[in-house]
N, C-alpha and C positions, 0 to 999 in steps of 0.2 A: 160388417167388414167384408164378409164373403159376397154379399150382394154388390157392394161398391166395386170390388175387384172384378166380378163377373161383368158388370156394366162397362167397365173401362178396359177390359181385355187383359187383366193381370191374372196370373195364376200363382197361387200360394203353394210353395213347397213345404209340405207338412213336416218333413224330415228336418229341415233347416230352420223352421220357425220356433222362436222362443220369446220369452218376455222377461223384463226386469222391473224392479221397483226402485226408483231413485228416492233416497231419503237423506236427511242431514246426518243421521246415525251411521250410515254406511251399511255394509254387509255384517250380519251377526249370524250366529249358529242357528238361531230360530227364525231366520229370514223367511223360509218357506211357510212356516206356521203363521207368522205375523202378516206377510205380504202376499201369501199365496192366493191365487184365484183359480177358479175352475174354468179354464178356457179351452174350448174344443174347436178344432178345424176338421171338418169331416167327422171321422170316428176317432181321431187321435187327440189325446190330451196334450195340450201345449205345455212344455216344461218351463219352470222359472230358471233363469240363468243369471247369476250375479255379475258375471263379467262377459257380456256378449261383444262380438266384434261387429261393427257397422262401418262400411266404407273403409276398412283397414285400420280402424281405430278401436282399441280395446277399452270398452266403457267399464265403469264401476259405479256401484250404487251412490257414492257420494259425489260423483262427477268431478273428482280431483285429478283424474288421469294417471294415478299412480301405477296401475297395472300396465297401462300403455307405455309409460316412461321406462318401466322396468324392461319391457321387451326391446325398446330401442336404446337401451343401455345408458340412460340419462339419470337413473336413480339406482343406488346400490340396493341389492336384495337384503332384506332384513332377516 
């Protein structure tokens, strides 16, 4: 990934970079243990984030957009 970014002139912001795992089960308390990976960019460990935001949309592991719909007030909070 780093070599691709260097080749095409992209710079990865280590502080803003995270990853998520999309699953049918959705987010669970043991999500990091089950889906955690050892990803490093430079010297920094890349954290897992169950609800990352991409292009203004709050994603979730099940890809059902519940977290995003809560933010834009289309779903009641439970």
